[in-house]
C-alpha positions, 0 to 999 in steps of 0.5 A, a space after each residue: 500500500 502506498 503512502 498516499 492511500 495510508 494517509 487518506 485512510 487515516 484522515 477518513 478514520 479520524 474524521 469518522 472517529 470525531 463525527 461519532 465521538 464529538 458530533 456537536 463539535 464536528 458540526 460547529 467546525 463544519 459551520 465555521 469552515 463554511 462561514 470562512 468560505 462564504 466570507 472569502 467568496 464575498 470578499 472576492 466578489 466585492 473586490 471584483 465589483 470594485 475593480 470592474 464596476 
């Protein structure tokens, strides 16, 4: 088994473990990441509008 597969399997196992043992904290983390992504997209849109608008 190559290193990439081992790393991917370990990451999946860790995510599943955290989802099962700490579902509330996992949901909070997902919401935080989605908030960061939304704010980043809004910032990029604002920048492009000010650049081209």
